[in-house]
VODOKOL-727276 format. One record per atom (N, C-alpha, C, O): atom name; chain; x, y, z. Coordinates in pm, whole numbers, always signed. Layout:
% VODOKOL-727276
{rec 'CA'; 'A'; {X; Y; Z}};
...
This chain:
% VODOKOL-727276
{rec 'N'; 'A'; {-1458; +4666; +2342}};
{rec 'CA'; 'A'; {-1359; +4729; +2258}};
{rec 'C'; 'A'; {-1429; +4824; +2162}};
{rec 'O'; 'A'; {-1522; +4785; +2092}};
{rec 'N'; 'A'; {-1384; +4945; +2157}};
{rec 'CA'; 'A'; {-1446; +5041; +2066}};
{rec 'C'; 'A'; {-1380; +5032; +1929}};
{rec 'O'; 'A'; {-1263; +4995; +1917}};
{rec 'N'; 'A'; {-1456; +5065; +1829}};
{rec 'CA'; 'A'; {-1407; +5062; +1692}};
{rec 'C'; 'A'; {-1369; +5202; +1649}};
{rec 'O'; 'A'; {-1445; +5297; +1666}};
{rec 'N'; 'A'; {-1253; +5214; +1593}};
{rec 'CA'; 'A'; {-1213; +5343; +1538}};
{rec 'C'; 'A'; {-1263; +5354; +1396}};
{rec 'O'; 'A'; {-1262; +5256; +1321}};
{rec 'N'; 'A'; {-1305; +5470; +1360}};
{rec 'CA'; 'A'; {-1349; +5494; +1224}};
{rec 'C'; 'A'; {-1252; +5591; +1161}};
{rec 'O'; 'A'; {-1233; +5702; +1210}};
{rec 'N'; 'A'; {-1191; +5549; +1052}};
{rec 'CA'; 'A'; {-1096; +5631; +977}};
{rec 'C'; 'A'; {-1163; +5669; +847}};
{rec 'O'; 'A'; {-1200; +5582; +768}};
{rec 'N'; 'A'; {-1178; +5795; +824}};
{rec 'CA'; 'A'; {-1249; +5838; +704}};
{rec 'C'; 'A'; {-1393; +5790; +712}};
{rec 'O'; 'A'; {-1459; +5809; +814}};
{rec 'N'; 'A'; {-1441; +5728; +605}};
{rec 'CA'; 'A'; {-1578; +5680; +602}};
{rec 'C'; 'A'; {-1589; +5533; +640}};
{rec 'O'; 'A'; {-1700; +5480; +644}};
{rec 'N'; 'A'; {-1480; +5468; +668}};
{rec 'CA'; 'A'; {-1483; +5324; +679}};
{rec 'C'; 'A'; {-1454; +5275; +820}};
{rec 'O'; 'A'; {-1360; +5322; +885}};
{rec 'N'; 'A'; {-1532; +5184; +867}};
{rec 'CA'; 'A'; {-1516; +5123; +998}};
{rec 'C'; 'A'; {-1423; +5002; +982}};
{rec 'O'; 'A'; {-1461; +4901; +923}};
{rec 'N'; 'A'; {-1301; +5014; +1036}};
{rec 'CA'; 'A'; {-1203; +4907; +1023}};
{rec 'C'; 'A'; {-1249; +4776; +1082}};
{rec 'O'; 'A'; {-1200; +4670; +1042}};
{rec 'N'; 'A'; {-1339; +4778; +1176}};
{rec 'CA'; 'A'; {-1383; +4656; +1241}};
{rec 'C'; 'A'; {-1452; +4562; +1144}};
{rec 'O'; 'A'; {-1466; +4443; +1173}};
{rec 'N'; 'A'; {-1493; +4611; +1030}};
{rec 'CA'; 'A'; {-1557; +4526; +930}};
{rec 'C'; 'A'; {-1457; +4462; +836}};
{rec 'O'; 'A'; {-1495; +4377; +755}};
{rec 'N'; 'A'; {-1331; +4500; +843}};
{rec 'CA'; 'A'; {-1228; +4444; +756}};
{rec 'C'; 'A'; {-1160; +4327; +824}};
{rec 'O'; 'A'; {-1132; +4330; +943}};
{rec 'N'; 'A'; {-1133; +4224; +744}};
{rec 'CA'; 'A'; {-1061; +4108; +794}};
{rec 'C'; 'A'; {-940; +4085; +704}};
{rec 'O'; 'A'; {-955; +4068; +583}};
{rec 'N'; 'A'; {-821; +4086; +762}};
{rec 'CA'; 'A'; {-699; +4064; +685}};
{rec 'C'; 'A'; {-638; +3929; +719}};
{rec 'O'; 'A'; {-628; +3891; +836}};
{rec 'N'; 'A'; {-597; +3858; +617}};
{rec 'CA'; 'A'; {-524; +3734; +631}};
{rec 'C'; 'A'; {-379; +3764; +596}};
{rec 'O'; 'A'; {-347; +3798; +482}};
{rec 'N'; 'A'; {-290; +3751; +694}};
{rec 'CA'; 'A'; {-150; +3783; +676}};
{rec 'C'; 'A'; {-74; +3662; +624}};
{rec 'O'; 'A'; {-76; +3554; +684}};
{rec 'N'; 'A'; {-9; +3681; +512}};
{rec 'CA'; 'A'; {+74; +3577; +454}};
{rec 'C'; 'A'; {+190; +3548; +549}};
{rec 'O'; 'A'; {+221; +3629; +636}};
{rec 'N'; 'A'; {+253; +3433; +533}};
{rec 'CA'; 'A'; {+362; +3394; +622}};
{rec 'C'; 'A'; {+484; +3486; +612}};
{rec 'O'; 'A'; {+568; +3487; +701}};
{rec 'N'; 'A'; {+494; +3563; +505}};
{rec 'CA'; 'A'; {+607; +3655; +490}};
{rec 'C'; 'A'; {+584; +3789; +561}};
{rec 'O'; 'A'; {+669; +3878; +555}};
{rec 'N'; 'A'; {+472; +3804; +626}};
{rec 'CA'; 'A'; {+441; +3925; +702}};
{rec 'C'; 'A'; {+474; +3901; +848}};
{rec 'O'; 'A'; {+432; +3801; +906}};
{rec 'N'; 'A'; {+548; +3990; +907}};
{rec 'CA'; 'A'; {+590; +3975; +1046}};
{rec 'C'; 'A'; {+471; +3972; +1142}};
{rec 'O'; 'A'; {+369; +4036; +1118}};
{rec 'N'; 'A'; {+486; +3896; +1249}};
{rec 'CA'; 'A'; {+381; +3885; +1350}};
{rec 'C'; 'A'; {+343; +4020; +1409}};
{rec 'O'; 'A'; {+230; +4039; +1454}};
{rec 'N'; 'A'; {+435; +4114; +1409}};
{rec 'CA'; 'A'; {+409; +4245; +1468}};
{rec 'C'; 'A'; {+292; +4316; +1397}};
{rec 'O'; 'A'; {+221; +4395; +1459}};
{rec 'N'; 'A'; {+273; +4287; +1268}};
{rec 'CA'; 'A'; {+164; +4350; +1195}};
{rec 'C'; 'A'; {+29; +4316; +1255}};
{rec 'O'; 'A'; {-60; +4401; +1261}};
{rec 'N'; 'A'; {+12; +4191; +1299}};
{rec 'CA'; 'A'; {-117; +4149; +1356}};
{rec 'C'; 'A'; {-150; +4234; +1478}};
{rec 'O'; 'A'; {-264; +4278; +1494}};
{rec 'N'; 'A'; {-52; +4256; +1564}};
{rec 'CA'; 'A'; {-75; +4338; +1684}};
{rec 'C'; 'A'; {-103; +4484; +1647}};
{rec 'O'; 'A'; {-192; +4546; +1705}};
{rec 'N'; 'A'; {-30; +4537; +1552}};
{rec 'CA'; 'A'; {-51; +4675; +1510}};
{rec 'C'; 'A'; {-187; +4694; +1443}};
{rec 'O'; 'A'; {-250; +4798; +1460}};
{rec 'N'; 'A'; {-231; +4595; +1367}};
{rec 'CA'; 'A'; {-363; +4601; +1306}};
{rec 'C'; 'A'; {-472; +4593; +1412}};
{rec 'O'; 'A'; {-572; +4665; +1406}};
{rec 'N'; 'A'; {-452; +4505; +1510}};
{rec 'CA'; 'A'; {-550; +4491; +1618}};
{rec 'C'; 'A'; {-566; +4622; +1695}};
{rec 'O'; 'A'; {-677; +4656; +1736}};
{rec 'N'; 'A'; {-456; +4695; +1714}};
{rec 'CA'; 'A'; {-464; +4825; +1781}};
{rec 'C'; 'A'; {-553; +4922; +1705}};
{rec 'O'; 'A'; {-610; +5014; +1764}};
{rec 'N'; 'A'; {-564; +4902; +1574}};
{rec 'CA'; 'A'; {-647; +4988; +1490}};
{rec 'C'; 'A'; {-787; +4929; +1470}};
{rec 'O'; 'A'; {-867; +4984; +1394}};
{rec 'N'; 'A'; {-816; +4818; +1536}};
{rec 'CA'; 'A'; {-949; +4758; +1527}};
{rec 'C'; 'A'; {-971; +4671; +1405}};
{rec 'O'; 'A'; {-1084; +4639; +1371}};
{rec 'N'; 'A'; {-862; +4632; +1339}};
{rec 'CA'; 'A'; {-872; +4548; +1220}};
{rec 'C'; 'A'; {-848; +4403; +1262}};
{rec 'O'; 'A'; {-749; +4372; +1328}};
{rec 'N'; 'A'; {-940; +4315; +1224}};
{rec 'CA'; 'A'; {-920; +4173; +1250}};
{rec 'C'; 'A'; {-810; +4122; +1159}};
{rec 'O'; 'A'; {-818; +4136; +1037}};
{rec 'N'; 'A'; {-707; +4064; +1217}};
{rec 'CA'; 'A'; {-595; +4012; +1139}};
{rec 'C'; 'A'; {-561; +3872; +1187}};
{rec 'O'; 'A'; {-543; +3848; +1306}};
{rec 'N'; 'A'; {-554; +3781; +1094}};
{rec 'CA'; 'A'; {-524; +3641; +1122}};
{rec 'C'; 'A'; {-402; +3604; +1039}};
{rec 'O'; 'A'; {-398; +3631; +918}};
{rec 'N'; 'A'; {-304; +3543; +1101}};
{rec 'CA'; 'A'; {-184; +3502; +1027}};
{rec 'C'; 'A'; {-209; +3363; +970}};
{rec 'O'; 'A'; {-264; +3277; +1037}};
{rec 'N'; 'A'; {-167; +3343; +845}};
{rec 'CA'; 'A'; {-190; +3216; +778}};
{rec 'C'; 'A'; {-140; +3098; +861}};
{rec 'O'; 'A'; {-204; +2993; +864}};
{rec 'N'; 'A'; {-27; +3113; +927}};
{rec 'CA'; 'A'; {+30; +3004; +1006}};
{rec 'C'; 'A'; {-62; +2961; +1121}};
{rec 'O'; 'A'; {-42; +2854; +1178}};
{rec 'N'; 'A'; {-161; +3043; +1155}};
{rec 'CA'; 'A'; {-257; +3006; +1258}};
{rec 'C'; 'A'; {-368; +2915; +1205}};
{rec 'O'; 'A'; {-440; +2853; +1283}};
{rec 'N'; 'A'; {-382; +2907; +1074}};
{rec 'CA'; 'A'; {-489; +2825; +1016}};
{rec 'C'; 'A'; {-439; +2722; +916}};
{rec 'O'; 'A'; {-512; +2628; +883}};
{rec 'N'; 'A'; {-317; +2737; +867}};
{rec 'CA'; 'A'; {-267; +2646; +765}};
{rec 'C'; 'A'; {-117; +2623; +777}};
{rec 'O'; 'A'; {-49; +2685; +859}};
{rec 'N'; 'A'; {-68; +2535; +693}};
{rec 'CA'; 'A'; {+73; +2499; +694}};
{rec 'C'; 'A'; {+158; +2613; +636}};
{rec 'O'; 'A'; {+117; +2681; +542}};
{rec 'N'; 'A'; {+276; +2631; +695}};
{rec 'CA'; 'A'; {+366; +2738; +651}};
{rec 'C'; 'A'; {+410; +2718; +506}};
{rec 'O'; 'A'; {+441; +2816; +437}};
{rec 'N'; 'A'; {+412; +2596; +458}};
{rec 'CA'; 'A'; {+458; +2569; +322}};
{rec 'C'; 'A'; {+342; +2548; +224}};
{rec 'O'; 'A'; {+361; +2491; +116}};
{rec 'N'; 'A'; {+224; +2594; +262}};
{rec 'CA'; 'A'; {+105; +2578; +177}};
{rec 'C'; 'A'; {+121; +2661; +50}};
{rec 'O'; 'A'; {+185; +2766; +51}};
{rec 'N'; 'A'; {+62; +2614; -57}};
{rec 'CA'; 'A'; {+65; +2688; -183}};
{rec 'C'; 'A'; {-13; +2818; -170}};
{rec 'O'; 'A'; {-112; +2826; -98}};
{rec 'N'; 'A'; {+34; +2921; -240}};
{rec 'CA'; 'A'; {-35; +3050; -239}};
{rec 'C'; 'A'; {-180; +3036; -284}};
{rec 'O'; 'A'; {-268; +3107; -235}};
{rec 'N'; 'A'; {-204; +2946; -378}};
{rec 'CA'; 'A'; {-342; +2927; -426}};
{rec 'C'; 'A'; {-433; +2878; -314}};
{rec 'O'; 'A'; {-551; +2913; -312}};
{rec 'N'; 'A'; {-381; +2798; -220}};
{rec 'CA'; 'A'; {-461; +2752; -107}};
{rec 'C'; 'A'; {-491; +2867; -12}};
{rec 'O'; 'A'; {-601; +2875; +44}};
{rec 'N'; 'A'; {-395; +2954; +6}};
{rec 'CA'; 'A'; {-416; +3073; +90}};
{rec 'C'; 'A'; {-524; +3161; +28}};
{rec 'O'; 'A'; {-611; +3212; +97}};
{rec 'N'; 'A'; {-517; +3178; -103}};
{rec 'CA'; 'A'; {-618; +3258; -173}};
{rec 'C'; 'A'; {-757; +3193; -160}};
{rec 'O'; 'A'; {-856; +3263; -139}};
{rec 'N'; 'A'; {-763; +3061; -173}};
{rec 'CA'; 'A'; {-892; +2992; -159}};
{rec 'C'; 'A'; {-950; +3015; -19}};
{rec 'O'; 'A'; {-1069; +3042; -5}};
{rec 'N'; 'A'; {-866; +3003; +83}};
{rec 'CA'; 'A'; {-912; +3025; +220}};
{rec 'C'; 'A'; {-963; +3168; +237}};
{rec 'O'; 'A'; {-1068; +3191; +296}};
{rec 'N'; 'A'; {-888; +3264; +185}};
{rec 'CA'; 'A'; {-929; +3405; +196}};
{rec 'C'; 'A'; {-1062; +3428; +125}};
{rec 'O'; 'A'; {-1148; +3499; +176}};
{rec 'N'; 'A'; {-1079; +3369; +8}};
{rec 'CA'; 'A'; {-1203; +3382; -67}};
{rec 'C'; 'A'; {-1321; +3323; +11}};
{rec 'O'; 'A'; {-1425; +3387; +26}};
{rec 'N'; 'A'; {-1303; +3202; +60}};
{rec 'CA'; 'A'; {-1411; +3132; +129}};
{rec 'C'; 'A'; {-1449; +3197; +262}};
{rec 'O'; 'A'; {-1562; +3182; +308}};
{rec 'N'; 'A'; {-1356; +3270; +323}};
{rec 'CA'; 'A'; {-1380; +3327; +455}};
{rec 'C'; 'A'; {-1382; +3479; +455}};
{rec 'O'; 'A'; {-1375; +3542; +561}};
{rec 'N'; 'A'; {-1391; +3538; +336}};
{rec 'CA'; 'A'; {-1406; +3683; +319}};
{rec 'C'; 'A'; {-1292; +3764; +382}};
{rec 'O'; 'A'; {-1316; +3862; +452}};
{rec 'N'; 'A'; {-1168; +3719; +356}};
{rec 'CA'; 'A'; {-1050; +3791; +402}};
{rec 'C'; 'A'; {-987; +3869; +287}};
{rec 'O'; 'A'; {-1005; +3835; +171}};
{rec 'N'; 'A'; {-915; +3973; +321}};
{rec 'CA'; 'A'; {-826; +4044; +231}};
{rec 'C'; 'A'; {-686; +3994; +263}};
{rec 'O'; 'A'; {-648; +3990; +380}};
{rec 'N'; 'A'; {-609; +3956; +163}};
{rec 'CA'; 'A'; {-475; +3902; +185}};
{rec 'C'; 'A'; {-375; +4017; +194}};
{rec 'O'; 'A'; {-373; +4106; +109}};
{rec 'N'; 'A'; {-292; +4014; +297}};
{rec 'CA'; 'A'; {-182; +4109; +313}};
{rec 'C'; 'A'; {-52; +4032; +296}};
{rec 'O'; 'A'; {-28; +3935; +368}};
{rec 'N'; 'A'; {+31; +4073; +200}};
{rec 'CA'; 'A'; {+150; +3997; +165}};
{rec 'C'; 'A'; {+261; +4088; +114}};
{rec 'O'; 'A'; {+239; +4204; +81}};
{rec 'N'; 'A'; {+380; +4032; +108}};
{rec 'CA'; 'A'; {+493; +4096; +39}};
{rec 'C'; 'A'; {+523; +4022; -91}};
{rec 'O'; 'A'; {+611; +4061; -167}};
{rec 'N'; 'A'; {+450; +3918; -116}};
{rec 'CA'; 'A'; {+472; +3825; -226}};
{rec 'C'; 'A'; {+398; +3872; -352}};
{rec 'O'; 'A'; {+278; +3899; -347}};
{rec 'N'; 'A'; {+468; +3881; -463}};
{rec 'CA'; 'A'; {+406; +3924; -588}};
{rec 'C'; 'A'; {+326; +3813; -655}};
{rec 'O'; 'A'; {+250; +3839; -748}};
{rec 'N'; 'A'; {+343; +3689; -609}};
{rec 'CA'; 'A'; {+272; +3576; -670}};
{rec 'C'; 'A'; {+120; +3587; -658}};
{rec 'O'; 'A'; {+47; +3535; -742}};
{rec 'N'; 'A'; {+73; +3654; -554}};
{rec 'CA'; 'A'; {-73; +3666; -537}};
{rec 'C'; 'A'; {-134; +3750; -648}};
{rec 'O'; 'A'; {-245; +3721; -693}};
{rec 'N'; 'A'; {-65; +3852; -692}};
{rec 'CA'; 'A'; {-111; +3931; -806}};
{rec 'C'; 'A'; {-113; +3848; -933}};
{rec 'O'; 'A'; {-203; +3863; -1016}};
{rec 'N'; 'A'; {-15; +3762; -948}};
{rec 'CA'; 'A'; {-10; +3672; -1064}};
{rec 'C'; 'A'; {-130; +3578; -1062}};
{rec 'O'; 'A'; {-192; +3554; -1166}};
{rec 'N'; 'A'; {-163; +3525; -945}};
{rec 'CA'; 'A'; {-279; +3436; -933}};
{rec 'C'; 'A'; {-406; +3510; -976}};
{rec 'O'; 'A'; {-487; +3455; -1050}};
{rec 'N'; 'A'; {-422; +3632; -929}};
{rec 'CA'; 'A'; {-541; +3711; -967}};
{rec 'C'; 'A'; {-543; +3737; -1117}};
{rec 'O'; 'A'; {-649; +3734; -1179}};
{rec 'N'; 'A'; {-428; +3762; -1175}};
{rec 'CA'; 'A'; {-419; +3790; -1318}};
{rec 'C'; 'A'; {-456; +3667; -1401}};
{rec 'O'; 'A'; {-526; +3679; -1501}};
{rec 'N'; 'A'; {-410; +3551; -1359}};
{rec 'CA'; 'A'; {-436; +3428; -1433}};
{rec 'C'; 'A'; {-580; +3381; -1416}};
{rec 'O'; 'A'; {-642; +3335; -1512}};
{rec 'N'; 'A'; {-633; +3393; -1295}};
{rec 'CA'; 'A'; {-767; +3340; -1268}};
{rec 'C'; 'A'; {-879; +3437; -1304}};
{rec 'O'; 'A'; {-993; +3395; -1323}};
{rec 'N'; 'A'; {-848; +3566; -1314}};
{rec 'CA'; 'A'; {-948; +3670; -1340}};
{rec 'C'; 'A'; {-1055; +3676; -1232}};
{rec 'O'; 'A'; {-1168; +3718; -1257}};
{rec 'N'; 'A'; {-1020; +3633; -1111}};
{rec 'CA'; 'A'; {-1115; +3635; -999}};
{rec 'C'; 'A'; {-1142; +3778; -953}};
{rec 'O'; 'A'; {-1059; +3867; -971}};
{rec 'N'; 'A'; {-1259; +3798; -894}};
{rec 'CA'; 'A'; {-1297; +3928; -837}};
{rec 'C'; 'A'; {-1261; +3938; -690}};
{rec 'O'; 'A'; {-1261; +4048; -634}};
{rec 'N'; 'A'; {-1231; +3827; -626}};
{rec 'CA'; 'A'; {-1196; +3822; -484}};
{rec 'C'; 'A'; {-1097; +3710; -464}};
{rec 'O'; 'A'; {-1092; +3619; -548}};
{rec 'N'; 'A'; {-1020; +3709; -361}};
{rec 'CA'; 'A'; {-1010; +3810; -256}};
{rec 'C'; 'A'; {-925; +3928; -300}};
{rec 'O'; 'A'; {-843; +3916; -392}};
{rec 'N'; 'A'; {-944; +4038; -235}};
{rec 'CA'; 'A'; {-855; +4152; -256}};
{rec 'C'; 'A'; {-719; +4119; -198}};
{rec 'O'; 'A'; {-707; +4040; -103}};
{rec 'N'; 'A'; {-616; +4180; -254}};
{rec 'CA'; 'A'; {-479; +4157; -210}};
{rec 'C'; 'A'; {-411; +4290; -189}};
{rec 'O'; 'A'; {-415; +4378; -276}};
{rec 'N'; 'A'; {-347; +4305; -74}};
{rec 'CA'; 'A'; {-263; +4421; -45}};
{rec 'C'; 'A'; {-119; +4372; -47}};
{rec 'O'; 'A'; {-81; +4283; +28}};
{rec 'N'; 'A'; {-39; +4432; -136}};
{rec 'CA'; 'A'; {+102; +4395; -148}};
{rec 'C'; 'A'; {+188; +4505; -87}};
{rec 'O'; 'A'; {+193; +4616; -139}};
{rec 'N'; 'A'; {+256; +4473; +21}};
{rec 'CA'; 'A'; {+350; +4567; +82}};
{rec 'C'; 'A'; {+483; +4546; +11}};
{rec 'O'; 'A'; {+544; +4440; +21}};
{rec 'N'; 'A'; {+527; +4648; -61}};
{rec 'CA'; 'A'; {+644; +4633; -146}};
{rec 'C'; 'A'; {+772; +4687; -86}};
{rec 'O'; 'A'; {+879; +4670; -146}};
{rec 'N'; 'A'; {+767; +4751; +27}};
{rec 'CA'; 'A'; {+887; +4811; +85}};
{rec 'C'; 'A'; {+917; +4744; +217}};
{rec 'O'; 'A'; {+885; +4798; +323}};
{rec 'N'; 'A'; {+978; +4628; +212}};
{rec 'CA'; 'A'; {+1003; +4552; +334}};
{rec 'C'; 'A'; {+1115; +4611; +418}};
{rec 'O'; 'A'; {+1135; +4568; +532}};
{rec 'N'; 'A'; {+1187; +4709; +365}};
{rec 'CA'; 'A'; {+1302; +4763; +438}};
{rec 'C'; 'A'; {+1263; +4866; +543}};
{rec 'O'; 'A'; {+1349; +4907; +621}};
{rec 'N'; 'A'; {+1137; +4910; +548}};
{rec 'CA'; 'A'; {+1102; +5010; +648}};
{rec 'C'; 'A'; {+1033; +4947; +767}};
{rec 'O'; 'A'; {+981; +4835; +758}};
{rec 'N'; 'A'; {+1032; +5017; +876}};
{rec 'CA'; 'A'; {+981; +4964; +1003}};
{rec 'C'; 'A'; {+832; +4931; +996}};
{rec 'O'; 'A'; {+756; +4994; +922}};
{rec 'N'; 'A'; {+793; +4831; +1075}};
{rec 'CA'; 'A'; {+653; +4787; +1078}};
{rec 'C'; 'A'; {+560; +4902; +1115}};
{rec 'O'; 'A'; {+452; +4914; +1058}};
{rec 'N'; 'A'; {+600; +4986; +1210}};
{rec 'CA'; 'A'; {+515; +5098; +1251}};
{rec 'C'; 'A'; {+491; +5194; +1135}};
{rec 'O'; 'A'; {+379; +5241; +1115}};
{rec 'N'; 'A'; {+595; +5224; +1059}};
{rec 'CA'; 'A'; {+582; +5314; +943}};
{rec 'C'; 'A'; {+497; +5247; +836}};
{rec 'O'; 'A'; {+411; +5310; +774}};
{rec 'N'; 'A'; {+521; +5119; +814}};
{rec 'CA'; 'A'; {+441; +5045; +716}};
{rec 'C'; 'A'; {+295; +5045; +757}};
{rec 'O'; 'A'; {+206; +5059; +673}};
{rec 'N'; 'A'; {+269; +5030; +887}};
{rec 'CA'; 'A'; {+132; +5026; +935}};
{rec 'C'; 'A'; {+61; +5159; +911}};
{rec 'O'; 'A'; {-58; +5161; +879}};
{rec 'N'; 'A'; {+133; +5269; +927}};
{rec 'CA'; 'A'; {+74; +5399; +895}};
{rec 'C'; 'A'; {+31; +5405; +750}};
{rec 'O'; 'A'; {-77; +5454; +718}};
{rec 'N'; 'A'; {+116; +5355; +661}};
{rec 'CA'; 'A'; {+84; +5354; +518}};
{rec 'C'; 'A'; {-31; +5258; +488}};
{rec 'O'; 'A'; {-120; +5290; +409}};
{rec 'N'; 'A'; {-30; +5142; +552}};
{rec 'CA'; 'A'; {-137; +5045; +532}};
{rec 'C'; 'A'; {-270; +5100; +583}};
{rec 'O'; 'A'; {-372; +5088; +516}};
{rec 'N'; 'A'; {-269; +5161; +702}};
{rec 'CA'; 'A'; {-392; +5218; +758}};
{rec 'C'; 'A'; {-448; +5326; +668}};
{rec 'O'; 'A'; {-569; +5332; +645}};
{rec 'N'; 'A'; {-362; +5412; +616}};
{rec 'CA'; 'A'; {-408; +5517; +525}};
{rec 'C'; 'A'; {-467; +5457; +398}};
{rec 'O'; 'A'; {-569; +5504; +348}};
{rec 'N'; 'A'; {-402; +5353; +347}};
{rec 'CA'; 'A'; {-452; +5288; +225}};
{rec 'C'; 'A'; {-582; +5214; +250}};
{rec 'O'; 'A'; {-671; +5214; +165}};
{rec 'N'; 'A'; {-596; +5150; +368}};
{rec 'CA'; 'A'; {-721; +5082; +401}};
{rec 'C'; 'A'; {-837; +5181; +401}};
{rec 'O'; 'A'; {-946; +5151; +353}};
{rec 'N'; 'A'; {-812; +5297; +456}};
{rec 'CA'; 'A'; {-916; +5400; +460}};
{rec 'C'; 'A'; {-946; +5454; +321}};
{rec 'O'; 'A'; {-1061; +5464; +281}};
{rec 'N'; 'A'; {-841; +5489; +250}};
{rec 'CA'; 'A'; {-857; +5552; +118}};
{rec 'C'; 'A'; {-921; +5458; +16}};
{rec 'O'; 'A'; {-1002; +5500; -65}};
{rec 'N'; 'A'; {-884; +5331; +21}};
{rec 'CA'; 'A'; {-929; +5236; -82}};
{rec 'C'; 'A'; {-1027; +5131; -27}};
{rec 'O'; 'A'; {-1039; +5023; -85}};
{rec 'N'; 'A'; {-1094; +5161; +81}};
{rec 'CA'; 'A'; {-1186; +5065; +144}};
{rec 'C'; 'A'; {-1293; +5016; +48}};
{rec 'O'; 'A'; {-1321; +4896; +43}};
{rec 'N'; 'A'; {-1352; +5106; -27}};
{rec 'CA'; 'A'; {-1458; +5066; -120}};
{rec 'C'; 'A'; {-1403; +4970; -225}};
{rec 'O'; 'A'; {-1466; +4869; -257}};
{rec 'N'; 'A'; {-1284; +5000; -280}};
{rec 'CA'; 'A'; {-1222; +4913; -381}};
{rec 'C'; 'A'; {-1192; +4776; -322}};
{rec 'O'; 'A'; {-1216; +4674; -387}};
{rec 'N'; 'A'; {-1140; +4772; -199}};
{rec 'CA'; 'A'; {-1107; +4645; -136}};
{rec 'C'; 'A'; {-1231; +4560; -113}};
{rec 'O'; 'A'; {-1225; +4438; -122}};
{rec 'N'; 'A'; {-1343; +4623; -82}};
{rec 'CA'; 'A'; {-1468; +4549; -65}};
{rec 'C'; 'A'; {-1519; +4493; -197}};
{rec 'O'; 'A'; {-1578; +4385; -201}};
{rec 'N'; 'A'; {-1498; +4566; -306}};
{rec 'CA'; 'A'; {-1541; +4520; -439}};
{rec 'C'; 'A'; {-1451; +4410; -492}};
{rec 'O'; 'A'; {-1496; +4318; -559}};
{rec 'N'; 'A'; {-1322; +4422; -462}};
{rec 'CA'; 'A'; {-1220; +4331; -513}};
{rec 'C'; 'A'; {-1113; +4412; -585}};
{rec 'O'; 'A'; {-1139; +4472; -689}};
{rec 'N'; 'A'; {-993; +4414; -526}};
{rec 'CA'; 'A'; {-886; +4496; -583}};
{rec 'C'; 'A'; {-751; +4441; -544}};
{rec 'O'; 'A'; {-738; +4363; -449}};
{rec 'N'; 'A'; {-651; +4482; -618}};
{rec 'CA'; 'A'; {-513; +4459; -578}};
{rec 'C'; 'A'; {-456; +4596; -543}};
{rec 'O'; 'A'; {-472; +4693; -618}};
{rec 'N'; 'A'; {-390; +4602; -430}};
{rec 'CA'; 'A'; {-345; +4730; -376}};
{rec 'C'; 'A'; {-197; +4722; -339}};
{rec 'O'; 'A'; {-164; +4682; -228}};
{rec 'N'; 'A'; {-109; +4760; -431}};
{rec 'CA'; 'A'; {+33; +4766; -396}};
{rec 'C'; 'A'; {+61; +4892; -313}};
{rec 'O'; 'A'; {+12; +5000; -344}};
{rec 'N'; 'A'; {+142; +4874; -208}};
{rec 'CA'; 'A'; {+179; +4986; -121}};
{rec 'C'; 'A'; {+331; +4988; -111}};
{rec 'O'; 'A'; {+393; +4886; -81}};
{rec 'N'; 'A'; {+390; +5103; -137}};
{rec 'CA'; 'A'; {+532; +5119; -109}};
{rec 'C'; 'A'; {+553; +5246; -29}};
{rec 'O'; 'A'; {+456; +5313; +7}};
{rec 'N'; 'A'; {+674; +5279; -2}};
{rec 'CA'; 'A'; {+706; +5390; +86}};
{rec 'C'; 'A'; {+655; +5524; +32}};
{rec 'O'; 'A'; {+633; +5618; +108}};
{rec 'N'; 'A'; {+637; +5533; -99}};
{rec 'CA'; 'A'; {+597; +5660; -162}};
{rec 'C'; 'A'; {+449; +5669; -193}};
{rec 'O'; 'A'; {+392; +5778; -189}};
{rec 'N'; 'A'; {+385; +5556; -223}};
{rec 'CA'; 'A'; {+246; +5566; -270}};
{rec 'C'; 'A'; {+173; +5432; -256}};
{rec 'O'; 'A'; {+233; +5327; -232}};
{rec 'N'; 'A'; {+43; +5442; -272}};
{rec 'CA'; 'A'; {-43; +5325; -282}};
{rec 'C'; 'A'; {-139; +5352; -396}};
{rec 'O'; 'A'; {-183; +5465; -416}};
{rec 'N'; 'A'; {-171; +5249; -471}};
{rec 'CA'; 'A'; {-268; +5264; -579}};
{rec 'C'; 'A'; {-351; +5138; -588}};
{rec 'O'; 'A'; {-305; +5028; -555}};
{rec 'N'; 'A'; {-472; +5153; -632}};
{rec 'CA'; 'A'; {-565; +5041; -637}};
{rec 'C'; 'A'; {-599; +5007; -780}};
{rec 'O'; 'A'; {-617; +5096; -864}};
{rec 'N'; 'A'; {-609; +4879; -808}};
{rec 'CA'; 'A'; {-660; +4831; -938}};
{rec 'C'; 'A'; {-774; +4736; -910}};
{rec 'O'; 'A'; {-756; +4634; -843}};
{rec 'N'; 'A'; {-891; +4769; -961}};
{rec 'CA'; 'A'; {-1007; +4683; -940}};
{rec 'C'; 'A'; {-989; +4552; -1016}};
{rec 'O'; 'A'; {-928; +4547; -1122}};
{rec 'N'; 'A'; {-1044; +4445; -958}};
{rec 'CA'; 'A'; {-1041; +4315; -1020}};
{rec 'C'; 'A'; {-1164; +4299; -1109}};
{rec 'O'; 'A'; {-1266; +4364; -1084}};
{rec 'N'; 'A'; {-1158; +4216; -1212}};
{rec 'CA'; 'A'; {-1048; +4129; -1248}};
{rec 'C'; 'A'; {-938; +4205; -1322}};
{rec 'O'; 'A'; {-961; +4309; -1383}};
{rec 'N'; 'A'; {-816; +4149; -1314}};
{rec 'CA'; 'A'; {-702; +4209; -1383}};
{rec 'C'; 'A'; {-705; +4169; -1530}};
{rec 'O'; 'A'; {-617; +4208; -1606}};
């Protein structure tokens, strides 16, 4: 399998952990772009606490992809530097369109995500805030 390089960043080095509120279709769309994506339900219980998901992501060097705002709250309270969190805020648009926005944001903010960041993405924009919050 060849790795696509978008901008300066090789997606094959990124690992995303998809929260249970992210549709399964995202995993396939990310894989098409060479991004390793694992859905939380493949490794843990569907009703697991968000803090446990964050712990798993931290211990296994994943970036969390979610629609849930609670992950940002966890980062704010704990002042942790990792894991990075990508919050998809526009659930009303199609997965393919969302994936275009996510792919562009992964490329644009790759350095921030490697350092530790929270990255909200909506239909109009994406912006990065380095951790700790």
